[in-house]
C-alpha positions as CSV (number, residue, x, y, z in Angstrom):
1,X,-23.0,43.9,-24.1
2,X,-24.3,40.4,-23.5
3,X,-21.8,37.5,-23.3
4,X,-21.8,35.0,-26.1
5,X,-22.9,31.5,-25.4
6,X,-23.0,28.3,-27.5
7,X,-26.3,26.4,-27.9
8,X,-26.8,23.3,-30.0
9,X,-24.2,24.1,-32.6
10,X,-24.4,27.9,-32.7
11,X,-22.8,30.9,-31.0
12,X,-25.2,33.6,-30.0
13,X,-25.9,36.4,-27.5
14,X,-26.9,35.0,-24.1
15,X,-30.1,37.2,-24.4
16,X,-31.0,35.3,-27.6
17,X,-30.4,31.7,-26.3
18,X,-33.6,29.7,-25.7
19,X,-34.4,26.1,-24.8
20,X,-37.7,24.2,-24.9
21,X,-39.9,24.3,-21.8
22,X,-40.1,20.5,-22.4
23,X,-36.3,20.1,-22.1
24,X,-35.7,17.2,-19.6
25,X,-32.9,19.3,-18.0
26,X,-35.6,21.8,-17.0
27,X,-38.3,19.3,-16.1
28,X,-36.4,16.6,-14.3
29,X,-32.8,17.9,-13.9
30,X,-32.0,15.1,-16.4
31,X,-28.7,16.6,-17.3
32,X,-25.1,17.0,-16.3
33,X,-22.8,19.9,-16.1
34,X,-19.2,20.9,-15.3
35,X,-17.4,24.0,-14.5
36,X,-13.8,24.7,-15.5
37,X,-11.7,27.6,-14.3
38,X,-10.3,30.0,-16.8
39,X,-7.1,32.0,-16.0
40,X,-4.7,33.9,-18.2
41,X,-7.2,33.2,-21.0
42,X,-7.0,29.4,-20.9
43,X,-8.8,26.5,-19.3
44,X,-7.2,25.2,-16.1
45,X,-6.8,21.4,-15.7
46,X,-9.3,20.9,-18.5
47,X,-8.5,17.2,-19.1
48,X,-9.7,16.4,-15.6
49,X,-13.0,18.2,-16.2
50,X,-13.4,16.5,-19.6
51,X,-12.9,13.1,-18.1
52,X,-15.5,13.9,-15.4
53,X,-18.0,15.0,-18.0
54,X,-17.5,11.6,-19.7
55,X,-18.1,9.8,-16.4
56,X,-21.2,11.7,-15.6
57,X,-22.7,11.2,-19.1
58,X,-22.0,7.5,-18.8
59,X,-23.5,7.3,-15.3
60,X,-26.9,8.6,-16.5
61,X,-26.7,6.8,-19.8
62,X,-26.8,10.0,-21.8
63,X,-25.2,9.2,-25.2
64,X,-23.4,11.7,-27.4
65,X,-21.8,11.1,-30.8
66,X,-18.1,10.5,-31.0
67,X,-17.5,13.9,-32.6
68,X,-18.9,15.6,-29.5
69,X,-15.6,15.5,-27.7
70,X,-13.5,17.1,-30.5
71,X,-16.2,19.7,-31.0
72,X,-16.4,20.4,-27.2
73,X,-12.7,21.1,-27.0
74,X,-12.8,23.4,-30.0
75,X,-16.0,25.3,-29.1
76,X,-14.8,26.0,-25.6
77,X,-11.6,27.5,-26.9
78,X,-13.7,29.5,-29.4
79,X,-16.0,30.6,-26.6
80,X,-13.2,32.0,-24.4
81,X,-11.8,33.9,-27.4
82,X,-15.1,35.3,-28.5
83,X,-15.8,36.6,-25.0
84,X,-12.2,37.7,-24.5
85,X,-12.4,35.9,-21.2
86,X,-9.2,36.3,-19.2
87,X,-10.4,35.1,-15.9
88,X,-13.5,33.3,-14.7
89,X,-15.3,30.0,-15.5
90,X,-16.5,28.0,-18.5
91,X,-19.6,26.0,-18.0
92,X,-20.6,22.9,-19.9
93,X,-24.2,21.6,-19.6
94,X,-25.6,18.6,-21.5
95,X,-29.3,17.7,-21.1
96,X,-31.0,14.6,-22.5
97,X,-33.0,17.0,-24.7
98,X,-36.7,17.9,-25.2
99,X,-39.4,15.3,-25.1
100,X,-42.7,14.2,-23.6
101,X,-43.2,14.9,-19.9
102,X,-42.7,11.3,-18.6
103,X,-40.1,9.6,-16.6
104,X,-39.1,7.2,-19.3
105,X,-37.2,8.5,-22.3
106,X,-36.4,7.5,-25.8
107,X,-32.8,6.4,-26.6
108,X,-32.7,8.4,-29.8
109,X,-33.3,11.8,-28.1
110,X,-31.1,14.7,-29.3
111,X,-29.1,16.2,-26.4
112,X,-29.1,19.9,-25.7
113,X,-25.6,21.3,-25.4
114,X,-25.0,24.6,-23.7
115,X,-21.6,26.4,-23.2
116,X,-21.4,29.6,-21.2
117,X,-19.0,31.7,-19.2
118,X,-18.9,33.6,-15.9
119,X,-16.5,36.6,-15.5
120,X,-15.0,36.8,-12.0
121,X,-11.7,37.0,-10.2
122,X,-10.5,33.6,-9.2
123,X,-6.7,34.1,-8.7
124,X,-6.9,36.7,-6.0
125,X,-10.2,35.9,-4.4
126,X,-10.4,37.6,-1.0
127,X,-11.6,34.5,0.7
128,X,-8.3,32.7,-0.1
129,X,-6.4,35.3,2.0
130,X,-9.0,36.0,4.7
131,X,-10.5,32.5,5.3
132,X,-14.1,31.5,5.5
133,X,-16.6,30.4,8.2
134,X,-18.6,27.2,7.6
135,X,-21.5,25.6,9.4
136,X,-22.5,22.0,9.5
137,X,-25.7,20.6,8.2
138,X,-27.1,17.1,7.8
139,X,-26.4,15.6,4.4
140,X,-29.8,14.6,3.0
141,X,-28.8,14.2,-0.7
142,X,-29.3,11.2,-2.8
143,X,-26.6,8.5,-2.8
144,X,-25.1,9.2,-6.3
145,X,-23.2,12.3,-5.3
146,X,-20.4,11.4,-7.6
147,X,-22.4,12.3,-10.7
148,X,-22.2,16.1,-11.5
149,X,-25.8,16.6,-12.3
150,X,-27.9,19.8,-12.2
151,X,-29.9,18.3,-9.4
152,X,-28.5,20.9,-6.9
153,X,-31.5,21.8,-4.8
154,X,-30.2,20.4,-1.5
155,X,-26.9,22.2,-2.0
156,X,-28.8,25.4,-2.5
157,X,-30.7,24.8,0.8
158,X,-27.4,24.1,2.6
159,X,-25.7,27.2,1.3
160,X,-28.7,29.4,2.2
161,X,-28.7,27.9,5.7
162,X,-25.0,28.7,6.0
163,X,-25.5,32.3,4.8
164,X,-28.4,32.8,7.3
165,X,-25.8,32.0,10.0
166,X,-23.3,34.4,8.6
167,X,-21.1,31.6,7.0
168,X,-19.8,31.4,3.5
169,X,-20.1,27.6,3.1
170,X,-21.7,24.5,4.6
171,X,-20.1,21.2,5.5
172,X,-22.4,18.3,5.0
173,X,-22.4,15.6,7.6
174,X,-23.7,12.0,7.3
175,X,-23.7,9.6,10.2
176,X,-21.4,11.9,12.2
177,X,-18.8,12.2,9.4
178,X,-18.1,15.1,7.0
179,X,-18.8,14.2,3.4
180,X,-18.0,17.4,1.6
181,X,-19.0,21.1,1.4
182,X,-22.1,22.2,-0.5
183,X,-19.9,23.2,-3.4
184,X,-16.4,22.0,-2.6
185,X,-14.4,19.2,-1.1
186,X,-13.4,19.4,2.6
187,X,-10.1,18.8,4.3
188,X,-8.5,19.0,7.7
189,X,-4.8,19.1,8.6
190,X,-3.6,17.1,11.5
191,X,-1.0,18.3,14.0
192,X,1.7,16.1,12.3
193,X,0.9,17.8,9.0
194,X,-1.1,15.0,7.5
195,X,-3.8,16.2,5.1
196,X,-7.1,14.3,5.6
197,X,-9.9,14.2,3.1
198,X,-12.7,11.8,2.3
199,X,-11.9,9.1,-0.3
200,X,-13.6,9.0,-3.7
201,X,-16.8,7.1,-3.7
202,X,-20.5,7.5,-4.6
203,X,-20.8,9.7,-1.4
204,X,-18.8,12.7,-2.8
205,X,-18.1,14.5,-6.0
206,X,-14.6,13.7,-7.4
207,X,-13.4,17.3,-7.5
208,X,-11.0,18.2,-10.3
209,X,-9.2,20.7,-8.1
210,X,-9.1,18.0,-5.4
211,X,-7.4,15.6,-7.8
212,X,-4.9,18.2,-9.0
213,X,-4.1,19.3,-5.4
214,X,-3.6,15.8,-4.1
215,X,-1.2,15.0,-6.9
216,X,0.6,18.2,-6.0
217,X,0.8,17.3,-2.3
218,X,2.2,13.9,-3.1
219,X,4.8,15.4,-5.4
220,X,5.9,17.7,-2.6
221,X,6.2,14.8,-0.2
222,X,3.2,15.7,1.9
223,X,1.3,13.0,3.6
224,X,-2.3,12.5,2.5
225,X,-4.8,10.3,4.4
226,X,-7.9,9.7,2.3
227,X,-10.5,8.8,4.9
228,X,-13.7,10.2,6.5
229,X,-13.3,12.5,9.4
230,X,-15.7,13.7,12.1
231,X,-16.6,17.3,13.1
232,X,-14.9,16.6,16.4
233,X,-11.6,15.9,14.5
234,X,-12.1,19.1,12.6
235,X,-12.7,21.2,15.7
236,X,-9.4,19.8,17.1
237,X,-7.4,20.3,13.9
238,X,-5.0,23.2,13.6
239,X,-6.0,23.9,10.0
240,X,-8.9,23.2,7.6
241,X,-9.7,24.2,4.0
242,X,-11.8,23.5,1.0
243,X,-11.0,23.1,-2.7
244,X,-13.1,23.5,-5.8
245,X,-13.0,25.2,-9.2
246,X,-14.4,28.3,-7.6
247,X,-12.3,28.3,-4.5
248,X,-9.0,26.6,-5.5
249,X,-7.5,26.3,-2.0
250,X,-9.4,28.3,0.5
251,X,-8.8,28.2,4.3
252,X,-11.6,27.5,6.8
253,X,-11.1,29.5,9.9
254,X,-14.2,28.5,11.9
255,X,-16.8,25.7,11.9
256,X,-20.1,26.2,13.7
257,X,-18.7,29.3,15.4
258,X,-15.7,27.5,16.8
259,X,-12.3,28.8,15.6
260,X,-10.0,26.3,13.9
261,X,-6.5,26.5,15.3
262,X,-5.9,30.1,16.3
263,X,-8.7,31.3,13.9
264,X,-6.1,32.5,11.3
265,X,-5.0,31.0,8.0
266,X,-2.6,28.1,8.6
267,X,0.9,27.9,7.3
268,X,0.3,24.6,5.3
269,X,-2.9,25.9,3.7
270,X,-1.0,29.1,2.6
271,X,1.7,26.9,1.2
272,X,-0.8,24.8,-0.7
273,X,-2.6,27.9,-2.0
274,X,0.5,29.4,-3.4
275,X,1.8,26.1,-4.8
276,X,-1.4,25.4,-6.6
277,X,-1.4,28.9,-8.3
278,X,2.2,28.2,-9.3
279,X,1.3,24.8,-10.7
280,X,-1.3,26.3,-13.0
281,X,1.0,29.1,-14.1
282,X,-0.8,31.9,-12.3
């Protein structure tokens, strides 16, 4: 049985869903997307993802009608129920629509709206309890990394480079400083327990899990230092981890083949992982 998706106002089987070969999302990656975790049959931290979708649409000047937001909330709820999705992800993608193959576009284009799901375990992912290995790679992406667009080619290159080295994730490095992972935000823990992660700017994606976790850290009295850090600092750190919709809080046990701390999952990372699951009711 194929999963049900939502395309331009209609629910249908994923096998039946079709978009134009002239859709600008296909031709130019002229589109944005977002990914929201689903656990216990409900969206996790959806208001954060909703706000990021709005920021991304505004950043690329992709206009949607006012009713779009109410319909988006309702259709995502419907999508989860129709698919009987207990655990996984809900994806939202909005393209500028179909049109002539030219860089310039018309302001009155009709957006293409796609909602879909992925079924997978996210609460008890093995990586959260075993840790992952990462490798560093130069960050050669464009400068507007804060926009969650479907322009993900370099992240794919980075992830494949990591896998070729036996790693599960890549940390991107620019001018000697870690920006973020290919598909997550990056953190280190200093010996005094301070959590260090790069501040929000055009250089990184403002992760929704990141925002939720940092709020949780501050509510628990943990010190957070939002600044860039180098690979050398990461090598010397007793703990490191990543966060994302797909990883929640996942420990990093080695970088470029060098163990972080004692090569095992750190106590603070474990605490944050469990606290985050508790905060979302899972």
